[in-house]
N, C-alpha and C positions, 0 to 999 in steps of 0.2 A: 504494500500500500504506500502511496505517495503522501507525504506530509505537505499540505497546502498552506500551513500557517505562515512560513516565511514569505511566500508570494503574496498572499492576501494582505498581510500586515504591511509589507513593503509598498504595495500599490495604494492602500488606504492612506498611509502616512505620506507618501509622495504627493497625493492629491491634496491632502489637508495642509501640508507644510510647504506647498509651492509659494515662494515669496510673491506677494502682491495679490494672490487669489482671495484668501480670506483675511489675512493680516500680513503685515510686514514689519519686521524689527531689524534694524533701525529704518525708519522712514526717511523721506526726503526733507520734510519740514518738522515732523514730530518724532518722538521716540517710537511710538507704535502708530501705524496707519492701517485702517481697515478698508479692504476692497478697492485699493488704488490701481491695481493692475499695472503698476510700474515697479521696477526693481533697480537695484544697484549691486555692485560687487560685494560690499560688506553684508548686505542682507542675504545674498546667496550663500556666502560663507557661514553666516550664523545659522541659517535654516538647515544647511547641510550638517552642521555640528549637532543641532537639536534632533534631526532625523536619525543620525547615527546613535546618539545616546538613547533615545526612546526605543528605537528598533532593537538595540542590544539588550536593553532591559526586558522588553517583551519576549524576545525569542530566546535569549540565553539565560537570563536570571529567572524569569517566571516560567520558562520551559513550556510555552504554548504550543499545542499541536492541534491540527485540524485534519481529520481523515474522512474521505468521502464514503458514503454508503453505510 
């Protein structure tokens, strides 16, 4: 059986943590901007670090598994 947790968690976090889609840290004019759909290099780096930390906690530390069927 294939474990679908890494794929599903990765896709979900990628969508939620895309800079500028829901929120952006740091924003252009404020610390946090919501729904701006604009991004910068520092926001991309920070969202990548957040993605890595949350993904590692969910997959490695909490040992989440999703099996079909």
